[in-house]
C-alpha beads as a LAMMPS data file, in Angstrom:
LAMMPS data file: protein, C-alpha beads

318 atoms
317 bonds

1 atom types
1 bond types

-500.0 500.0 xlo xhi
-500.0 500.0 ylo yhi
-500.0 500.0 zlo zhi

Masses

1 110.0

Atoms # bond

1 1 1 -294.864 -57.839 -330.319
2 1 1 -292.206 -55.145 -330.370
3 1 1 -292.348 -52.447 -327.742
4 1 1 -291.758 -48.763 -328.430
5 1 1 -290.806 -46.376 -325.631
6 1 1 -291.464 -42.646 -325.910
7 1 1 -289.490 -40.379 -323.589
8 1 1 -290.927 -36.919 -322.881
9 1 1 -288.775 -34.539 -320.821
10 1 1 -290.808 -31.765 -319.244
11 1 1 -290.432 -28.696 -317.074
12 1 1 -293.418 -26.474 -316.271
13 1 1 -295.537 -28.030 -319.028
14 1 1 -298.894 -28.175 -317.224
15 1 1 -300.709 -27.112 -320.394
16 1 1 -299.015 -29.698 -322.604
17 1 1 -298.619 -32.990 -320.688
18 1 1 -302.308 -33.903 -321.028
19 1 1 -302.666 -33.167 -324.749
20 1 1 -299.303 -34.813 -325.431
21 1 1 -300.259 -38.054 -323.680
22 1 1 -303.618 -38.100 -325.499
23 1 1 -301.968 -37.463 -328.874
24 1 1 -299.453 -40.268 -328.322
25 1 1 -302.045 -42.826 -327.205
26 1 1 -304.228 -41.951 -330.209
27 1 1 -301.244 -42.194 -332.556
28 1 1 -300.337 -45.676 -331.315
29 1 1 -303.940 -46.875 -331.701
30 1 1 -304.396 -45.525 -335.215
31 1 1 -300.914 -45.533 -336.814
32 1 1 -298.977 -48.203 -334.896
33 1 1 -301.568 -50.684 -333.624
34 1 1 -299.224 -53.681 -333.956
35 1 1 -296.761 -52.349 -331.378
36 1 1 -296.809 -52.348 -327.607
37 1 1 -295.770 -49.050 -326.069
38 1 1 -294.803 -47.145 -322.955
39 1 1 -294.754 -43.384 -322.500
40 1 1 -292.274 -42.065 -319.944
41 1 1 -292.447 -38.477 -318.721
42 1 1 -289.414 -37.225 -316.780
43 1 1 -290.169 -34.047 -314.877
44 1 1 -287.237 -31.775 -314.065
45 1 1 -288.647 -30.308 -310.821
46 1 1 -291.545 -28.321 -312.301
47 1 1 -292.949 -25.467 -310.220
48 1 1 -296.448 -25.458 -311.711
49 1 1 -299.156 -28.153 -311.855
50 1 1 -297.219 -30.495 -314.135
51 1 1 -296.702 -33.163 -311.458
52 1 1 -300.295 -33.358 -310.205
53 1 1 -301.467 -33.665 -313.803
54 1 1 -298.915 -36.398 -314.514
55 1 1 -300.158 -38.339 -311.488
56 1 1 -303.693 -38.202 -312.884
57 1 1 -302.521 -39.273 -316.350
58 1 1 -300.510 -42.200 -314.957
59 1 1 -303.420 -43.321 -312.781
60 1 1 -305.690 -43.486 -315.821
61 1 1 -303.223 -45.416 -318.033
62 1 1 -300.641 -47.861 -316.602
63 1 1 -298.636 -47.666 -319.839
64 1 1 -297.833 -44.050 -319.029
65 1 1 -295.026 -43.666 -316.506
66 1 1 -293.440 -40.723 -314.748
67 1 1 -290.136 -39.927 -313.082
68 1 1 -289.920 -36.912 -310.783
69 1 1 -286.439 -35.474 -310.299
70 1 1 -285.450 -34.276 -306.835
71 1 1 -284.370 -30.964 -308.380
72 1 1 -283.638 -29.472 -311.775
73 1 1 -280.638 -31.315 -313.212
74 1 1 -280.439 -29.371 -316.461
75 1 1 -281.739 -29.771 -319.978
76 1 1 -279.080 -32.298 -320.984
77 1 1 -278.892 -34.692 -318.022
78 1 1 -282.618 -35.203 -317.500
79 1 1 -283.545 -36.399 -321.038
80 1 1 -280.441 -38.567 -321.222
81 1 1 -281.250 -40.215 -317.892
82 1 1 -284.860 -40.704 -318.964
83 1 1 -283.809 -42.591 -322.099
84 1 1 -281.791 -44.958 -319.921
85 1 1 -284.913 -45.829 -317.905
86 1 1 -286.955 -46.996 -320.895
87 1 1 -287.586 -50.677 -321.606
88 1 1 -288.673 -50.739 -325.255
89 1 1 -286.995 -52.285 -328.283
90 1 1 -286.424 -48.687 -329.298
91 1 1 -286.806 -45.324 -327.579
92 1 1 -288.154 -42.158 -329.155
93 1 1 -287.244 -38.873 -327.483
94 1 1 -289.293 -35.762 -328.172
95 1 1 -290.208 -32.448 -326.573
96 1 1 -293.407 -31.969 -324.600
97 1 1 -294.300 -28.676 -326.297
98 1 1 -295.256 -30.290 -329.654
99 1 1 -292.310 -28.676 -331.447
100 1 1 -291.272 -32.236 -332.249
101 1 1 -294.399 -33.335 -334.132
102 1 1 -296.087 -36.565 -333.028
103 1 1 -296.621 -37.320 -336.716
104 1 1 -292.890 -37.956 -337.022
105 1 1 -293.049 -41.110 -334.892
106 1 1 -294.489 -43.456 -337.574
107 1 1 -291.801 -42.169 -339.956
108 1 1 -289.107 -42.950 -337.390
109 1 1 -290.500 -46.441 -336.855
110 1 1 -290.731 -47.107 -340.599
111 1 1 -287.027 -46.334 -341.069
112 1 1 -286.185 -48.338 -337.933
113 1 1 -287.915 -51.368 -339.431
114 1 1 -285.843 -50.800 -342.566
115 1 1 -282.725 -51.440 -340.509
116 1 1 -281.594 -48.074 -339.187
117 1 1 -280.576 -48.096 -335.516
118 1 1 -280.798 -44.322 -335.178
119 1 1 -283.408 -42.172 -336.914
120 1 1 -283.455 -38.455 -336.101
121 1 1 -285.480 -35.415 -337.041
122 1 1 -283.668 -32.455 -338.587
123 1 1 -285.246 -29.003 -338.744
124 1 1 -285.121 -27.614 -342.268
125 1 1 -287.119 -24.555 -341.197
126 1 1 -288.871 -23.256 -338.123
127 1 1 -291.816 -21.108 -337.161
128 1 1 -289.869 -19.775 -334.180
129 1 1 -288.233 -16.346 -334.172
130 1 1 -286.326 -15.965 -337.444
131 1 1 -283.322 -14.316 -335.823
132 1 1 -283.061 -17.105 -333.233
133 1 1 -283.180 -19.698 -336.010
134 1 1 -280.402 -17.821 -337.827
135 1 1 -278.222 -17.816 -334.700
136 1 1 -278.830 -21.536 -334.247
137 1 1 -277.823 -22.132 -337.867
138 1 1 -274.557 -20.245 -337.352
139 1 1 -273.871 -22.203 -334.164
140 1 1 -274.477 -25.575 -335.837
141 1 1 -272.224 -24.688 -338.767
142 1 1 -269.399 -23.621 -336.443
143 1 1 -269.672 -26.800 -334.376
144 1 1 -269.844 -28.972 -337.501
145 1 1 -266.771 -27.309 -339.024
146 1 1 -264.543 -27.525 -335.964
147 1 1 -265.810 -30.677 -334.261
148 1 1 -263.635 -33.762 -334.094
149 1 1 -266.680 -35.924 -334.897
150 1 1 -269.494 -35.648 -337.432
151 1 1 -272.244 -33.313 -336.243
152 1 1 -275.798 -33.069 -337.582
153 1 1 -277.054 -29.550 -338.222
154 1 1 -280.368 -28.609 -336.577
155 1 1 -280.593 -31.897 -334.704
156 1 1 -281.855 -31.269 -331.160
157 1 1 -281.805 -34.855 -329.896
158 1 1 -285.324 -35.752 -330.991
159 1 1 -285.478 -39.088 -332.753
160 1 1 -285.495 -42.861 -332.426
161 1 1 -282.732 -44.867 -330.783
162 1 1 -282.564 -48.634 -331.041
163 1 1 -282.163 -50.588 -327.813
164 1 1 -278.629 -51.554 -328.853
165 1 1 -277.620 -47.884 -328.906
166 1 1 -279.421 -47.188 -325.628
167 1 1 -277.260 -49.934 -324.109
168 1 1 -274.183 -48.128 -325.448
169 1 1 -275.425 -44.983 -323.694
170 1 1 -275.835 -46.930 -320.442
171 1 1 -272.271 -48.197 -320.624
172 1 1 -270.759 -44.725 -321.051
173 1 1 -271.255 -43.646 -317.430
174 1 1 -270.788 -40.045 -318.545
175 1 1 -271.829 -37.590 -315.767
176 1 1 -271.998 -34.718 -318.270
177 1 1 -273.482 -36.230 -321.445
178 1 1 -274.128 -34.323 -324.663
179 1 1 -276.478 -36.561 -326.624
180 1 1 -276.049 -34.885 -329.987
181 1 1 -272.289 -35.321 -329.814
182 1 1 -272.541 -38.901 -328.563
183 1 1 -274.820 -39.807 -331.480
184 1 1 -272.269 -38.419 -333.934
185 1 1 -269.293 -39.986 -332.170
186 1 1 -270.536 -43.442 -331.177
187 1 1 -273.773 -43.960 -333.046
188 1 1 -274.613 -46.414 -335.787
189 1 1 -275.513 -45.400 -339.328
190 1 1 -277.981 -42.536 -338.998
191 1 1 -281.105 -41.780 -341.014
192 1 1 -282.238 -38.161 -340.951
193 1 1 -285.817 -37.059 -341.617
194 1 1 -286.422 -33.355 -342.368
195 1 1 -289.341 -31.469 -340.858
196 1 1 -290.535 -27.935 -340.233
197 1 1 -290.535 -27.085 -336.545
198 1 1 -293.926 -25.714 -335.479
199 1 1 -294.487 -23.178 -332.733
200 1 1 -295.052 -24.282 -329.166
201 1 1 -298.587 -25.496 -328.575
202 1 1 -298.867 -23.642 -325.239
203 1 1 -296.716 -22.009 -322.605
204 1 1 -293.371 -20.369 -323.211
205 1 1 -289.902 -21.692 -323.790
206 1 1 -287.655 -22.091 -320.757
207 1 1 -284.490 -21.616 -322.765
208 1 1 -282.655 -18.383 -322.113
209 1 1 -279.215 -16.978 -322.839
210 1 1 -277.635 -18.892 -319.960
211 1 1 -279.093 -22.310 -320.882
212 1 1 -278.220 -21.852 -324.561
213 1 1 -274.725 -20.659 -323.645
214 1 1 -274.270 -23.621 -321.307
215 1 1 -275.245 -26.088 -324.029
216 1 1 -273.020 -24.346 -326.578
217 1 1 -270.017 -24.452 -324.230
218 1 1 -270.683 -28.122 -323.435
219 1 1 -270.599 -29.012 -327.115
220 1 1 -267.561 -26.837 -327.847
221 1 1 -265.474 -28.081 -324.915
222 1 1 -266.506 -31.715 -325.405
223 1 1 -266.100 -32.073 -329.159
224 1 1 -263.786 -29.336 -330.433
225 1 1 -260.246 -28.118 -329.827
226 1 1 -260.923 -24.783 -331.477
227 1 1 -260.832 -22.784 -328.227
228 1 1 -257.454 -24.131 -327.223
229 1 1 -256.096 -23.726 -330.741
230 1 1 -257.246 -20.093 -330.917
231 1 1 -255.693 -19.381 -327.526
232 1 1 -252.362 -20.930 -328.572
233 1 1 -252.158 -19.410 -332.051
234 1 1 -253.663 -16.095 -330.986
235 1 1 -251.250 -15.828 -328.078
236 1 1 -248.310 -16.498 -330.392
237 1 1 -249.466 -13.913 -332.925
238 1 1 -250.052 -11.241 -330.263
239 1 1 -246.656 -11.988 -328.705
240 1 1 -244.943 -11.633 -332.095
241 1 1 -246.745 -8.353 -332.803
242 1 1 -245.779 -7.081 -329.362
243 1 1 -242.109 -7.768 -330.060
244 1 1 -242.340 -6.020 -333.439
245 1 1 -244.108 -2.977 -331.934
246 1 1 -241.532 -2.820 -329.140
247 1 1 -238.638 -2.884 -331.647
248 1 1 -240.260 -0.207 -333.817
249 1 1 -240.914 1.922 -330.751
250 1 1 -237.276 1.563 -329.646
251 1 1 -235.870 2.418 -333.080
252 1 1 -238.055 5.497 -333.409
253 1 1 -237.100 6.702 -329.948
254 1 1 -233.406 6.236 -330.707
255 1 1 -233.816 8.159 -333.936
256 1 1 -235.572 10.982 -332.046
257 1 1 -238.393 11.044 -334.576
258 1 1 -240.366 14.157 -333.633
259 1 1 -243.638 12.932 -335.090
260 1 1 -243.684 9.830 -332.880
261 1 1 -246.454 10.104 -330.231
262 1 1 -245.138 10.841 -326.761
263 1 1 -246.548 10.045 -323.368
264 1 1 -248.120 6.919 -321.888
265 1 1 -251.170 6.704 -324.167
266 1 1 -249.775 4.013 -326.536
267 1 1 -248.520 1.955 -323.614
268 1 1 -251.824 2.248 -321.746
269 1 1 -253.874 1.257 -324.785
270 1 1 -251.586 -1.699 -325.425
271 1 1 -251.852 -2.855 -321.812
272 1 1 -255.648 -2.768 -321.875
273 1 1 -255.739 -4.578 -325.224
274 1 1 -253.406 -7.351 -324.120
275 1 1 -255.165 -7.609 -320.742
276 1 1 -258.581 -8.042 -322.334
277 1 1 -257.241 -10.698 -324.713
278 1 1 -255.679 -12.560 -321.814
279 1 1 -258.898 -12.433 -319.759
280 1 1 -260.918 -13.714 -322.709
281 1 1 -258.688 -16.719 -323.245
282 1 1 -258.393 -17.434 -319.528
283 1 1 -262.186 -17.608 -319.429
284 1 1 -262.216 -19.861 -322.497
285 1 1 -259.677 -22.195 -320.928
286 1 1 -261.759 -22.115 -317.759
287 1 1 -264.706 -23.566 -319.700
288 1 1 -262.597 -26.577 -320.662
289 1 1 -261.380 -26.976 -317.087
290 1 1 -264.949 -26.716 -315.763
291 1 1 -266.034 -29.448 -318.172
292 1 1 -263.185 -31.688 -316.996
293 1 1 -263.929 -30.928 -313.344
294 1 1 -267.605 -31.867 -313.644
295 1 1 -266.661 -35.189 -315.208
296 1 1 -264.027 -35.955 -312.589
297 1 1 -266.530 -35.369 -309.765
298 1 1 -268.656 -38.138 -311.328
299 1 1 -271.953 -36.943 -309.882
300 1 1 -275.110 -38.940 -310.754
301 1 1 -277.009 -37.801 -313.827
302 1 1 -280.226 -37.372 -311.836
303 1 1 -281.468 -38.031 -308.320
304 1 1 -285.047 -39.294 -308.367
305 1 1 -287.687 -38.179 -305.926
306 1 1 -290.454 -40.461 -307.168
307 1 1 -291.377 -42.779 -310.013
308 1 1 -294.867 -43.884 -311.027
309 1 1 -296.083 -47.052 -312.813
310 1 1 -292.639 -48.686 -312.824
311 1 1 -292.545 -52.205 -311.418
312 1 1 -289.771 -53.564 -309.232
313 1 1 -287.888 -55.048 -312.177
314 1 1 -287.568 -51.567 -313.683
315 1 1 -285.301 -49.981 -311.101
316 1 1 -282.942 -47.218 -312.136
317 1 1 -280.718 -48.365 -315.018
318 1 1 -278.344 -45.388 -315.001

Bonds

1 1 1 2
2 1 2 3
3 1 3 4
4 1 4 5
5 1 5 6
6 1 6 7
7 1 7 8
8 1 8 9
9 1 9 10
10 1 10 11
11 1 11 12
12 1 12 13
13 1 13 14
14 1 14 15
15 1 15 16
16 1 16 17
17 1 17 18
18 1 18 19
19 1 19 20
20 1 20 21
21 1 21 22
22 1 22 23
23 1 23 24
24 1 24 25
25 1 25 26
26 1 26 27
27 1 27 28
28 1 28 29
29 1 29 30
30 1 30 31
31 1 31 32
32 1 32 33
33 1 33 34
34 1 34 35
35 1 35 36
36 1 36 37
37 1 37 38
38 1 38 39
39 1 39 40
40 1 40 41
41 1 41 42
42 1 42 43
43 1 43 44
44 1 44 45
45 1 45 46
46 1 46 47
47 1 47 48
48 1 48 49
49 1 49 50
50 1 50 51
51 1 51 52
52 1 52 53
53 1 53 54
54 1 54 55
55 1 55 56
56 1 56 57
57 1 57 58
58 1 58 59
59 1 59 60
60 1 60 61
61 1 61 62
62 1 62 63
63 1 63 64
64 1 64 65
65 1 65 66
66 1 66 67
67 1 67 68
68 1 68 69
69 1 69 70
70 1 70 71
71 1 71 72
72 1 72 73
73 1 73 74
74 1 74 75
75 1 75 76
76 1 76 77
77 1 77 78
78 1 78 79
79 1 79 80
80 1 80 81
81 1 81 82
82 1 82 83
83 1 83 84
84 1 84 85
85 1 85 86
86 1 86 87
87 1 87 88
88 1 88 89
89 1 89 90
90 1 90 91
91 1 91 92
92 1 92 93
93 1 93 94
94 1 94 95
95 1 95 96
96 1 96 97
97 1 97 98
98 1 98 99
99 1 99 100
100 1 100 101
101 1 101 102
102 1 102 103
103 1 103 104
104 1 104 105
105 1 105 106
106 1 106 107
107 1 107 108
108 1 108 109
109 1 109 110
110 1 110 111
111 1 111 112
112 1 112 113
113 1 113 114
114 1 114 115
115 1 115 116
116 1 116 117
117 1 117 118
118 1 118 119
119 1 119 120
120 1 120 121
121 1 121 122
122 1 122 123
123 1 123 124
124 1 124 125
125 1 125 126
126 1 126 127
127 1 127 128
128 1 128 129
129 1 129 130
130 1 130 131
131 1 131 132
132 1 132 133
133 1 133 134
134 1 134 135
135 1 135 136
136 1 136 137
137 1 137 138
138 1 138 139
139 1 139 140
140 1 140 141
141 1 141 142
142 1 142 143
143 1 143 144
144 1 144 145
145 1 145 146
146 1 146 147
147 1 147 148
148 1 148 149
149 1 149 150
150 1 150 151
151 1 151 152
152 1 152 153
153 1 153 154
154 1 154 155
155 1 155 156
156 1 156 157
157 1 157 158
158 1 158 159
159 1 159 160
160 1 160 161
161 1 161 162
162 1 162 163
163 1 163 164
164 1 164 165
165 1 165 166
166 1 166 167
167 1 167 168
168 1 168 169
169 1 169 170
170 1 170 171
171 1 171 172
172 1 172 173
173 1 173 174
174 1 174 175
175 1 175 176
176 1 176 177
177 1 177 178
178 1 178 179
179 1 179 180
180 1 180 181
181 1 181 182
182 1 182 183
183 1 183 184
184 1 184 185
185 1 185 186
186 1 186 187
187 1 187 188
188 1 188 189
189 1 189 190
190 1 190 191
191 1 191 192
192 1 192 193
193 1 193 194
194 1 194 195
195 1 195 196
196 1 196 197
197 1 197 198
198 1 198 199
199 1 199 200
200 1 200 201
201 1 201 202
202 1 202 203
203 1 203 204
204 1 204 205
205 1 205 206
206 1 206 207
207 1 207 208
208 1 208 209
209 1 209 210
210 1 210 211
211 1 211 212
212 1 212 213
213 1 213 214
214 1 214 215
215 1 215 216
216 1 216 217
217 1 217 218
218 1 218 219
219 1 219 220
220 1 220 221
221 1 221 222
222 1 222 223
223 1 223 224
224 1 224 225
225 1 225 226
226 1 226 227
227 1 227 228
228 1 228 229
229 1 229 230
230 1 230 231
231 1 231 232
232 1 232 233
233 1 233 234
234 1 234 235
235 1 235 236
236 1 236 237
237 1 237 238
238 1 238 239
239 1 239 240
240 1 240 241
241 1 241 242
242 1 242 243
243 1 243 244
244 1 244 245
245 1 245 246
246 1 246 247
247 1 247 248
248 1 248 249
249 1 249 250
250 1 250 251
251 1 251 252
252 1 252 253
253 1 253 254
254 1 254 255
255 1 255 256
256 1 256 257
257 1 257 258
258 1 258 259
259 1 259 260
260 1 260 261
261 1 261 262
262 1 262 263
263 1 263 264
264 1 264 265
265 1 265 266
266 1 266 267
267 1 267 268
268 1 268 269
269 1 269 270
270 1 270 271
271 1 271 272
272 1 272 273
273 1 273 274
274 1 274 275
275 1 275 276
276 1 276 277
277 1 277 278
278 1 278 279
279 1 279 280
280 1 280 281
281 1 281 282
282 1 282 283
283 1 283 284
284 1 284 285
285 1 285 286
286 1 286 287
287 1 287 288
288 1 288 289
289 1 289 290
290 1 290 291
291 1 291 292
292 1 292 293
293 1 293 294
294 1 294 295
295 1 295 296
296 1 296 297
297 1 297 298
298 1 298 299
299 1 299 300
300 1 300 301
301 1 301 302
302 1 302 303
303 1 303 304
304 1 304 305
305 1 305 306
306 1 306 307
307 1 307 308
308 1 308 309
309 1 309 310
310 1 310 311
311 1 311 312
312 1 312 313
313 1 313 314
314 1 314 315
315 1 315 316
316 1 316 317
317 1 317 318
């Protein structure tokens, strides 16, 4: 009997972990009765009652497991690490807030049985804020256009990964993984399944400008050269314009053109303009350097505080 693992990352999801576990168990009994399963919750240092509730859930069902992180290791590291701890013939990753519908799982499994090693859900529309969805669409199109590898628009990481691909993920030893990019760069042939993203079942999203910016910069600095190219080309263009302006300024001064503006205003404006451009590109280059630095330090993906319902043969696989 094949075994399916479901990985559920969570952070402050006290209202959702119970209903999610119940929905998954019911789905396996009714839609996938011929498969064994395990459900793995990985908690990223929740501050509410998520952990006590997970302990109760795990106590009631030994097929439900939990990993408690020692602290919050970010929205990219924790799910990636959790996938590596699964033991199924395939692993399905999905959000705890029900924005990745449970009903998608049988569809993933059907395509997996048809031979696809990676089956992912792609949002064709969303019931979230329309403006936010528009900004996400723009972001995905930019990344897809400038990335060195194929990128999937509106793919958040939710989907099914065959054990063979999970083993590839284990071998990477990447301390700063970006799953969506890794799937496009190293993955097998991919099957996409469209769906409409529903609203959160309960609670509120923990994404904010900083977390979204951090993820965007990780994808840009890991899979595009656009920032460096803009800095190089932009710097060359600005330098050329500066030389032209300087020559024009010199010629007009030598000709004593009375209508030419006097004083320091043009120089001051030019200095501020060039200074702001330089600061912008220094910051952009700093993002690339920060990405390199975090990989060189080779920190662990996650440090565990506790794990529940894992036996001794299922020690950390990261």
